[in-house]
PDB file as gemmi writes it, atoms N, CA and C in Angstrom:
CRYST1    1.000    1.000    1.000  90.00  90.00  90.00 P 1                      
ATOM      1  N   MET A   1       8.278  55.657 -50.808  1.00  0.00           N  
ATOM      2  CA  MET A   1       7.435  54.466 -50.690  1.00  0.00           C  
ATOM      3  C   MET A   1       6.342  54.744 -49.666  1.00  0.00           C  
ATOM      4  N   PRO A   2       5.111  54.396 -49.967  1.00  0.00           N  
ATOM      5  CA  PRO A   2       4.004  54.657 -49.036  1.00  0.00           C  
ATOM      6  C   PRO A   2       4.175  53.923 -47.705  1.00  0.00           C  
ATOM      7  N   LEU A   3       3.697  54.559 -46.656  1.00  0.00           N  
ATOM      8  CA  LEU A   3       3.778  54.008 -45.306  1.00  0.00           C  
ATOM      9  C   LEU A   3       2.357  53.893 -44.754  1.00  0.00           C  
ATOM     10  N   PHE A   4       2.069  52.765 -44.118  1.00  0.00           N  
ATOM     11  CA  PHE A   4       0.722  52.493 -43.621  1.00  0.00           C  
ATOM     12  C   PHE A   4       0.769  52.113 -42.153  1.00  0.00           C  
ATOM     13  N   GLU A   5      -0.269  52.546 -41.438  1.00  0.00           N  
ATOM     14  CA  GLU A   5      -0.474  52.172 -40.047  1.00  0.00           C  
ATOM     15  C   GLU A   5      -1.643  51.193 -40.034  1.00  0.00           C  
ATOM     16  N   ILE A   6      -1.436  50.048 -39.388  1.00  0.00           N  
ATOM     17  CA  ILE A   6      -2.460  49.004 -39.346  1.00  0.00           C  
ATOM     18  C   ILE A   6      -2.733  48.657 -37.882  1.00  0.00           C  
ATOM     19  N   HIS A   7      -3.997  48.729 -37.484  1.00  0.00           N  
ATOM     20  CA  HIS A   7      -4.410  48.296 -36.149  1.00  0.00           C  
ATOM     21  C   HIS A   7      -5.268  47.048 -36.321  1.00  0.00           C  
ATOM     22  N   VAL A   8      -4.931  46.004 -35.579  1.00  0.00           N  
ATOM     23  CA  VAL A   8      -5.650  44.742 -35.685  1.00  0.00           C  
ATOM     24  C   VAL A   8      -6.214  44.382 -34.313  1.00  0.00           C  
ATOM     25  N   ARG A   9      -7.519  44.097 -34.290  1.00  0.00           N  
ATOM     26  CA  ARG A   9      -8.192  43.698 -33.059  1.00  0.00           C  
ATOM     27  C   ARG A   9      -8.817  42.317 -33.251  1.00  0.00           C  
ATOM     28  N   GLY A  10      -8.937  41.595 -32.150  1.00  0.00           N  
ATOM     29  CA  GLY A  10      -9.486  40.246 -32.156  1.00  0.00           C  
ATOM     30  C   GLY A  10      -8.652  39.388 -31.235  1.00  0.00           C  
ATOM     31  N   ARG A  11      -8.541  38.119 -31.548  1.00  0.00           N  
ATOM     32  CA  ARG A  11      -7.654  37.230 -30.785  1.00  0.00           C  
ATOM     33  C   ARG A  11      -6.299  37.251 -31.501  1.00  0.00           C  
ATOM     34  N   VAL A  12      -5.486  38.259 -31.157  1.00  0.00           N  
ATOM     35  CA  VAL A  12      -4.240  38.484 -31.882  1.00  0.00           C  
ATOM     36  C   VAL A  12      -3.013  38.562 -30.974  1.00  0.00           C  
ATOM     37  N   GLN A  13      -3.200  38.318 -29.676  1.00  0.00           N  
ATOM     38  CA  GLN A  13      -2.048  38.255 -28.779  1.00  0.00           C  
ATOM     39  C   GLN A  13      -2.000  36.875 -28.135  1.00  0.00           C  
ATOM     40  N   GLY A  14      -0.789  36.355 -27.987  1.00  0.00           N  
ATOM     41  CA  GLY A  14      -0.603  35.046 -27.381  1.00  0.00           C  
ATOM     42  C   GLY A  14      -0.915  33.894 -28.321  1.00  0.00           C  
ATOM     43  N   VAL A  15      -1.030  34.179 -29.611  1.00  0.00           N  
ATOM     44  CA  VAL A  15      -1.397  33.145 -30.589  1.00  0.00           C  
ATOM     45  C   VAL A  15      -0.441  33.120 -31.791  1.00  0.00           C  
ATOM     46  N   GLY A  16       0.709  33.791 -31.675  1.00  0.00           N  
ATOM     47  CA  GLY A  16       1.687  33.792 -32.760  1.00  0.00           C  
ATOM     48  C   GLY A  16       1.382  34.770 -33.887  1.00  0.00           C  
ATOM     49  N   PHE A  17       0.518  35.755 -33.627  1.00  0.00           N  
ATOM     50  CA  PHE A  17       0.112  36.673 -34.689  1.00  0.00           C  
ATOM     51  C   PHE A  17       1.264  37.548 -35.170  1.00  0.00           C  
ATOM     52  N   ARG A  18       2.123  38.000 -34.262  1.00  0.00           N  
ATOM     53  CA  ARG A  18       3.260  38.833 -34.686  1.00  0.00           C  
ATOM     54  C   ARG A  18       4.198  38.043 -35.595  1.00  0.00           C  
ATOM     55  N   TYR A  19       4.365  36.755 -35.314  1.00  0.00           N  
ATOM     56  CA  TYR A  19       5.217  35.920 -36.164  1.00  0.00           C  
ATOM     57  C   TYR A  19       4.568  35.696 -37.526  1.00  0.00           C  
ATOM     58  N   LEU A  20       3.249  35.532 -37.526  1.00  0.00           N  
ATOM     59  CA  LEU A  20       2.507  35.454 -38.786  1.00  0.00           C  
ATOM     60  C   LEU A  20       2.737  36.728 -39.595  1.00  0.00           C  
ATOM     61  N   ALA A  21       2.644  37.887 -38.932  1.00  0.00           N  
ATOM     62  CA  ALA A  21       2.840  39.167 -39.615  1.00  0.00           C  
ATOM     63  C   ALA A  21       4.240  39.270 -40.196  1.00  0.00           C  
ATOM     64  N   LYS A  22       5.239  38.836 -39.437  1.00  0.00           N  
ATOM     65  CA  LYS A  22       6.614  38.909 -39.942  1.00  0.00           C  
ATOM     66  C   LYS A  22       6.799  38.003 -41.153  1.00  0.00           C  
ATOM     67  N   GLU A  23       6.303  36.775 -41.079  1.00  0.00           N  
ATOM     68  CA  GLU A  23       6.434  35.846 -42.208  1.00  0.00           C  
ATOM     69  C   GLU A  23       5.703  36.372 -43.441  1.00  0.00           C  
ATOM     70  N   ALA A  24       4.506  36.926 -43.241  1.00  0.00           N  
ATOM     71  CA  ALA A  24       3.748  37.498 -44.356  1.00  0.00           C  
ATOM     72  C   ALA A  24       4.495  38.682 -44.948  1.00  0.00           C  
ATOM     73  N   ALA A  25       5.073  39.511 -44.093  1.00  0.00           N  
ATOM     74  CA  ALA A  25       5.834  40.670 -44.571  1.00  0.00           C  
ATOM     75  C   ALA A  25       7.018  40.226 -45.424  1.00  0.00           C  
ATOM     76  N   LEU A  26       7.713  39.203 -44.964  1.00  0.00           N  
ATOM     77  CA  LEU A  26       8.858  38.696 -45.736  1.00  0.00           C  
ATOM     78  C   LEU A  26       8.411  38.171 -47.100  1.00  0.00           C  
ATOM     79  N   ARG A  27       7.299  37.454 -47.141  1.00  0.00           N  
ATOM     80  CA  ARG A  27       6.784  36.921 -48.409  1.00  0.00           C  
ATOM     81  C   ARG A  27       6.379  38.022 -49.380  1.00  0.00           C  
ATOM     82  N   HIS A  28       5.817  39.113 -48.838  1.00  0.00           N  
ATOM     83  CA  HIS A  28       5.288  40.178 -49.685  1.00  0.00           C  
ATOM     84  C   HIS A  28       6.285  41.312 -49.929  1.00  0.00           C  
ATOM     85  N   GLY A  29       7.428  41.286 -49.260  1.00  0.00           N  
ATOM     86  CA  GLY A  29       8.399  42.365 -49.418  1.00  0.00           C  
ATOM     87  C   GLY A  29       8.010  43.636 -48.678  1.00  0.00           C  
ATOM     88  N   VAL A  30       7.285  43.476 -47.573  1.00  0.00           N  
ATOM     89  CA  VAL A  30       6.848  44.604 -46.753  1.00  0.00           C  
ATOM     90  C   VAL A  30       7.907  44.863 -45.679  1.00  0.00           C  
ATOM     91  N   THR A  31       8.227  46.130 -45.446  1.00  0.00           N  
ATOM     92  CA  THR A  31       9.148  46.488 -44.366  1.00  0.00           C  
ATOM     93  C   THR A  31       8.386  47.238 -43.290  1.00  0.00           C  
ATOM     94  N   GLY A  32       8.976  47.332 -42.094  1.00  0.00           N  
ATOM     95  CA  GLY A  32       8.354  48.034 -40.973  1.00  0.00           C  
ATOM     96  C   GLY A  32       8.484  47.240 -39.698  1.00  0.00           C  
ATOM     97  N   PHE A  33       7.417  47.235 -38.881  1.00  0.00           N  
ATOM     98  CA  PHE A  33       7.468  46.492 -37.617  1.00  0.00           C  
ATOM     99  C   PHE A  33       6.065  46.152 -37.144  1.00  0.00           C  
ATOM    100  N   VAL A  34       6.002  45.227 -36.198  1.00  0.00           N  
ATOM    101  CA  VAL A  34       4.754  44.821 -35.545  1.00  0.00           C  
ATOM    102  C   VAL A  34       5.007  44.776 -34.046  1.00  0.00           C  
ATOM    103  N   ARG A  35       4.013  45.208 -33.260  1.00  0.00           N  
ATOM    104  CA  ARG A  35       4.135  45.117 -31.801  1.00  0.00           C  
ATOM    105  C   ARG A  35       2.761  44.980 -31.169  1.00  0.00           C  
ATOM    106  N   ASN A  36       2.738  44.341 -30.006  1.00  0.00           N  
ATOM    107  CA  ASN A  36       1.518  44.235 -29.217  1.00  0.00           C  
ATOM    108  C   ASN A  36       1.273  45.548 -28.487  1.00  0.00           C  
ATOM    109  N   LEU A  37       0.008  45.887 -28.304  1.00  0.00           N  
ATOM    110  CA  LEU A  37      -0.362  47.051 -27.503  1.00  0.00           C  
ATOM    111  C   LEU A  37      -1.037  46.580 -26.214  1.00  0.00           C  
ATOM    112  N   ALA A  38      -1.062  47.454 -25.228  1.00  0.00           N  
ATOM    113  CA  ALA A  38      -1.613  47.112 -23.915  1.00  0.00           C  
ATOM    114  C   ALA A  38      -3.096  46.758 -23.974  1.00  0.00           C  
ATOM    115  N   ASP A  39      -3.812  47.264 -24.976  1.00  0.00           N  
ATOM    116  CA  ASP A  39      -5.252  46.980 -25.072  1.00  0.00           C  
ATOM    117  C   ASP A  39      -5.545  45.640 -25.758  1.00  0.00           C  
ATOM    118  N   ARG A  40      -4.518  44.804 -25.918  1.00  0.00           N  
ATOM    119  CA  ARG A  40      -4.600  43.456 -26.510  1.00  0.00           C  
ATOM    120  C   ARG A  40      -4.751  43.480 -28.036  1.00  0.00           C  
ATOM    121  N   SER A  41      -4.547  44.638 -28.647  1.00  0.00           N  
ATOM    122  CA  SER A  41      -4.542  44.728 -30.104  1.00  0.00           C  
ATOM    123  C   SER A  41      -3.099  44.656 -30.593  1.00  0.00           C  
ATOM    124  N   VAL A  42      -2.934  44.645 -31.903  1.00  0.00           N  
ATOM    125  CA  VAL A  42      -1.608  44.621 -32.511  1.00  0.00           C  
ATOM    126  C   VAL A  42      -1.487  45.835 -33.425  1.00  0.00           C  
ATOM    127  N   TYR A  43      -0.314  46.466 -33.384  1.00  0.00           N  
ATOM    128  CA  TYR A  43      -0.022  47.669 -34.156  1.00  0.00           C  
ATOM    129  C   TYR A  43       1.076  47.333 -35.155  1.00  0.00           C  
ATOM    130  N   ILE A  44       0.847  47.706 -36.409  1.00  0.00           N  
ATOM    131  CA  ILE A  44       1.816  47.419 -37.468  1.00  0.00           C  
ATOM    132  C   ILE A  44       2.096  48.697 -38.242  1.00  0.00           C  
ATOM    133  N   ILE A  45       3.362  48.958 -38.481  1.00  0.00           N  
ATOM    134  CA  ILE A  45       3.780  49.961 -39.459  1.00  0.00           C  
ATOM    135  C   ILE A  45       4.299  49.159 -40.641  1.00  0.00           C  
ATOM    136  N   ALA A  46       3.738  49.413 -41.813  1.00  0.00           N  
ATOM    137  CA  ALA A  46       4.087  48.632 -43.004  1.00  0.00           C  
ATOM    138  C   ALA A  46       4.393  49.567 -44.160  1.00  0.00           C  
ATOM    139  N   GLN A  47       5.499  49.280 -44.835  1.00  0.00           N  
ATOM    140  CA  GLN A  47       5.918  50.110 -45.959  1.00  0.00           C  
ATOM    141  C   GLN A  47       6.024  49.265 -47.216  1.00  0.00           C  
ATOM    142  N   ALA A  48       5.213  49.608 -48.211  1.00  0.00           N  
ATOM    143  CA  ALA A  48       5.212  48.940 -49.519  1.00  0.00           C  
ATOM    144  C   ALA A  48       4.159  49.640 -50.371  1.00  0.00           C  
ATOM    145  N   GLU A  49       4.106  49.275 -51.628  1.00  0.00           N  
ATOM    146  CA  GLU A  49       3.064  49.819 -52.498  1.00  0.00           C  
ATOM    147  C   GLU A  49       1.692  49.355 -52.011  1.00  0.00           C  
ATOM    148  N   GLU A  50       0.669  50.139 -52.275  1.00  0.00           N  
ATOM    149  CA  GLU A  50      -0.666  49.869 -51.735  1.00  0.00           C  
ATOM    150  C   GLU A  50      -1.206  48.486 -52.127  1.00  0.00           C  
ATOM    151  N   SER A  51      -0.975  48.067 -53.359  1.00  0.00           N  
ATOM    152  CA  SER A  51      -1.477  46.752 -53.779  1.00  0.00           C  
ATOM    153  C   SER A  51      -0.814  45.628 -52.981  1.00  0.00           C  
ATOM    154  N   ILE A  52       0.447  45.798 -52.640  1.00  0.00           N  
ATOM    155  CA  ILE A  52       1.159  44.808 -51.827  1.00  0.00           C  
ATOM    156  C   ILE A  52       0.603  44.812 -50.407  1.00  0.00           C  
ATOM    157  N   ILE A  53       0.347  45.999 -49.864  1.00  0.00           N  
ATOM    158  CA  ILE A  53      -0.210  46.111 -48.508  1.00  0.00           C  
ATOM    159  C   ILE A  53      -1.578  45.444 -48.440  1.00  0.00           C  
ATOM    160  N   GLU A  54      -2.373  45.594 -49.491  1.00  0.00           N  
ATOM    161  CA  GLU A  54      -3.688  44.942 -49.503  1.00  0.00           C  
ATOM    162  C   GLU A  54      -3.561  43.426 -49.441  1.00  0.00           C  
ATOM    163  N   SER A  55      -2.618  42.857 -50.177  1.00  0.00           N  
ATOM    164  CA  SER A  55      -2.384  41.407 -50.132  1.00  0.00           C  
ATOM    165  C   SER A  55      -1.868  40.985 -48.760  1.00  0.00           C  
ATOM    166  N   PHE A  56      -0.983  41.792 -48.189  1.00  0.00           N  
ATOM    167  CA  PHE A  56      -0.442  41.545 -46.853  1.00  0.00           C  
ATOM    168  C   PHE A  56      -1.592  41.516 -45.835  1.00  0.00           C  
ATOM    169  N   CYS A  57      -2.496  42.498 -45.904  1.00  0.00           N  
ATOM    170  CA  CYS A  57      -3.633  42.559 -44.976  1.00  0.00           C  
ATOM    171  C   CYS A  57      -4.569  41.374 -45.169  1.00  0.00           C  
ATOM    172  N   ASP A  58      -4.778  40.950 -46.406  1.00  0.00           N  
ATOM    173  CA  ASP A  58      -5.609  39.769 -46.652  1.00  0.00           C  
ATOM    174  C   ASP A  58      -5.031  38.550 -45.950  1.00  0.00           C  
ATOM    175  N   GLU A  59      -3.707  38.410 -45.997  1.00  0.00           N  
ATOM    176  CA  GLU A  59      -3.072  37.270 -45.328  1.00  0.00           C  
ATOM    177  C   GLU A  59      -3.214  37.388 -43.812  1.00  0.00           C  
ATOM    178  N   LEU A  60      -3.088  38.597 -43.277  1.00  0.00           N  
ATOM    179  CA  LEU A  60      -3.276  38.795 -41.837  1.00  0.00           C  
ATOM    180  C   LEU A  60      -4.687  38.397 -41.416  1.00  0.00           C  
ATOM    181  N   LYS A  61      -5.672  38.800 -42.212  1.00  0.00           N  
ATOM    182  CA  LYS A  61      -7.072  38.481 -41.898  1.00  0.00           C  
ATOM    183  C   LYS A  61      -7.328  36.979 -41.925  1.00  0.00           C  
ATOM    184  N   SER A  62      -6.615  36.252 -42.772  1.00  0.00           N  
ATOM    185  CA  SER A  62      -6.776  34.795 -42.854  1.00  0.00           C  
ATOM    186  C   SER A  62      -6.277  34.108 -41.594  1.00  0.00           C  
ATOM    187  N   GLY A  63      -5.316  34.723 -40.922  1.00  0.00           N  
ATOM    188  CA  GLY A  63      -4.826  34.194 -39.657  1.00  0.00           C  
ATOM    189  C   GLY A  63      -3.948  32.968 -39.803  1.00  0.00           C  
ATOM    190  N   ASN A  64      -3.682  32.347 -38.659  1.00  0.00           N  
ATOM    191  CA  ASN A  64      -2.789  31.196 -38.600  1.00  0.00           C  
ATOM    192  C   ASN A  64      -3.450  29.967 -37.985  1.00  0.00           C  
ATOM    193  N   GLY A  65      -4.755  29.977 -37.877  1.00  0.00           N  
ATOM    194  CA  GLY A  65      -5.463  28.858 -37.264  1.00  0.00           C  
ATOM    195  C   GLY A  65      -5.713  29.046 -35.778  1.00  0.00           C  
ATOM    196  N   PHE A  66      -4.936  29.924 -35.149  1.00  0.00           N  
ATOM    197  CA  PHE A  66      -5.110  30.218 -33.723  1.00  0.00           C  
ATOM    198  C   PHE A  66      -5.659  31.627 -33.526  1.00  0.00           C  
ATOM    199  N   SER A  67      -5.309  32.516 -34.433  1.00  0.00           N  
ATOM    200  CA  SER A  67      -5.736  33.915 -34.319  1.00  0.00           C  
ATOM    201  C   SER A  67      -7.110  34.116 -34.950  1.00  0.00           C  
ATOM    202  N   ARG A  68      -7.717  35.252 -34.584  1.00  0.00           N  
ATOM    203  CA  ARG A  68      -8.984  35.652 -35.195  1.00  0.00           C  
ATOM    204  C   ARG A  68      -8.967  37.172 -35.308  1.00  0.00           C  
ATOM    205  N   VAL A  69      -9.110  37.677 -36.510  1.00  0.00           N  
ATOM    206  CA  VAL A  69      -9.138  39.118 -36.731  1.00  0.00           C  
ATOM    207  C   VAL A  69     -10.591  39.567 -36.784  1.00  0.00           C  
ATOM    208  N   ASP A  70     -10.978  40.398 -35.816  1.00  0.00           N  
ATOM    209  CA  ASP A  70     -12.327  40.960 -35.782  1.00  0.00           C  
ATOM    210  C   ASP A  70     -12.374  42.312 -36.499  1.00  0.00           C  
ATOM    211  N   GLU A  71     -11.265  43.031 -36.456  1.00  0.00           N  
ATOM    212  CA  GLU A  71     -11.210  44.355 -37.076  1.00  0.00           C  
ATOM    213  C   GLU A  71      -9.782  44.634 -37.528  1.00  0.00           C  
ATOM    214  N   LEU A  72      -9.644  45.136 -38.736  1.00  0.00           N  
ATOM    215  CA  LEU A  72      -8.342  45.564 -39.247  1.00  0.00           C  
ATOM    216  C   LEU A  72      -8.545  46.943 -39.859  1.00  0.00           C  
ATOM    217  N   ARG A  73      -7.896  47.939 -39.262  1.00  0.00           N  
ATOM    218  CA  ARG A  73      -7.977  49.313 -39.771  1.00  0.00           C  
ATOM    219  C   ARG A  73      -6.656  49.667 -40.431  1.00  0.00           C  
ATOM    220  N   LEU A  74      -6.747  50.171 -41.641  1.00  0.00           N  
ATOM    221  CA  LEU A  74      -5.575  50.509 -42.455  1.00  0.00           C  
ATOM    222  C   LEU A  74      -5.642  51.981 -42.805  1.00  0.00           C  
ATOM    223  N   GLU A  75      -4.545  52.697 -42.566  1.00  0.00           N  
ATOM    224  CA  GLU A  75      -4.505  54.120 -42.882  1.00  0.00           C  
ATOM    225  C   GLU A  75      -3.116  54.471 -43.415  1.00  0.00           C  
ATOM    226  N   GLN A  76      -3.087  55.157 -44.543  1.00  0.00           N  
ATOM    227  CA  GLN A  76      -1.808  55.639 -45.056  1.00  0.00           C  
ATOM    228  C   GLN A  76      -1.404  56.857 -44.241  1.00  0.00           C  
ATOM    229  N   ILE A  77      -0.133  56.927 -43.864  1.00  0.00           N  
ATOM    230  CA  ILE A  77       0.355  58.032 -43.038  1.00  0.00           C  
ATOM    231  C   ILE A  77       1.537  58.695 -43.729  1.00  0.00           C  
ATOM    232  N   GLU A  78       1.780  59.919 -43.337  1.00  0.00           N  
ATOM    233  CA  GLU A  78       2.925  60.663 -43.846  1.00  0.00           C  
ATOM    234  C   GLU A  78       4.095  60.471 -42.894  1.00  0.00           C  
ATOM    235  N   SER A  79       5.244  60.161 -43.439  1.00  0.00           N  
ATOM    236  CA  SER A  79       6.427  59.982 -42.613  1.00  0.00           C  
ATOM    237  C   SER A  79       7.663  60.011 -43.484  1.00  0.00           C  
ATOM    238  N   GLU A  80       8.733  60.485 -42.923  1.00  0.00           N  
ATOM    239  CA  GLU A  80      10.022  60.468 -43.608  1.00  0.00           C  
ATOM    240  C   GLU A  80      10.778  59.171 -43.311  1.00  0.00           C  
ATOM    241  N   ASN A  81      10.245  58.369 -42.393  1.00  0.00           N  
ATOM    242  CA  ASN A  81      10.925  57.122 -42.022  1.00  0.00           C  
ATOM    243  C   ASN A  81      11.002  56.180 -43.202  1.00  0.00           C  
ATOM    244  N   ARG A  82      12.090  55.465 -43.290  1.00  0.00           N  
ATOM    245  CA  ARG A  82      12.275  54.420 -44.281  1.00  0.00           C  
ATOM    246  C   ARG A  82      12.714  53.169 -43.531  1.00  0.00           C  
ATOM    247  N   TYR A  83      12.029  52.086 -43.775  1.00  0.00           N  
ATOM    248  CA  TYR A  83      12.340  50.824 -43.111  1.00  0.00           C  
ATOM    249  C   TYR A  83      13.021  49.897 -44.103  1.00  0.00           C  
ATOM    250  N   HIS A  84      13.986  49.135 -43.617  1.00  0.00           N  
ATOM    251  CA  HIS A  84      14.769  48.264 -44.497  1.00  0.00           C  
ATOM    252  C   HIS A  84      14.492  46.787 -44.253  1.00  0.00           C  
ATOM    253  N   ASP A  85      13.786  46.492 -43.167  1.00  0.00           N  
ATOM    254  CA  ASP A  85      13.412  45.112 -42.867  1.00  0.00           C  
ATOM    255  C   ASP A  85      12.096  45.145 -42.097  1.00  0.00           C  
ATOM    256  N   PHE A  86      11.654  44.003 -41.605  1.00  0.00           N  
ATOM    257  CA  PHE A  86      10.424  43.934 -40.829  1.00  0.00           C  
ATOM    258  C   PHE A  86      10.780  43.247 -39.513  1.00  0.00           C  
ATOM    259  N   GLU A  87      10.486  43.908 -38.406  1.00  0.00           N  
ATOM    260  CA  GLU A  87      10.877  43.343 -37.119  1.00  0.00           C  
ATOM    261  C   GLU A  87       9.700  43.241 -36.167  1.00  0.00           C  
ATOM    262  N   ILE A  88       9.845  42.335 -35.215  1.00  0.00           N  
ATOM    263  CA  ILE A  88       8.905  42.191 -34.113  1.00  0.00           C  
ATOM    264  C   ILE A  88       9.459  43.010 -32.959  1.00  0.00           C  
ATOM    265  N   ARG A  89       8.637  43.884 -32.432  1.00  0.00           N  
ATOM    266  CA  ARG A  89       9.084  44.718 -31.293  1.00  0.00           C  
ATOM    267  C   ARG A  89       8.343  44.349 -30.037  1.00  0.00           C  
TER     268      ARG A  89                                                      
END                                                                             
């Protein structure tokens, strides 16, 4: 299953963005994790088919009414890791 690295910048910390990501992941069947980074961005590892990841990213960009996504970078990465759920770290 393809694995993607997603970096999100904007107003994405302290506004429930990680919880939004988890709920979106559950709805779309995406596995992996989300965590805040020290530079105030959010880092996501997401595992699913590319079309599902695109829908997942669209939902992230829409936000939750408190967040604002200024930049979302998506890159497919090589990894042997397999994720079975989606967690907040």
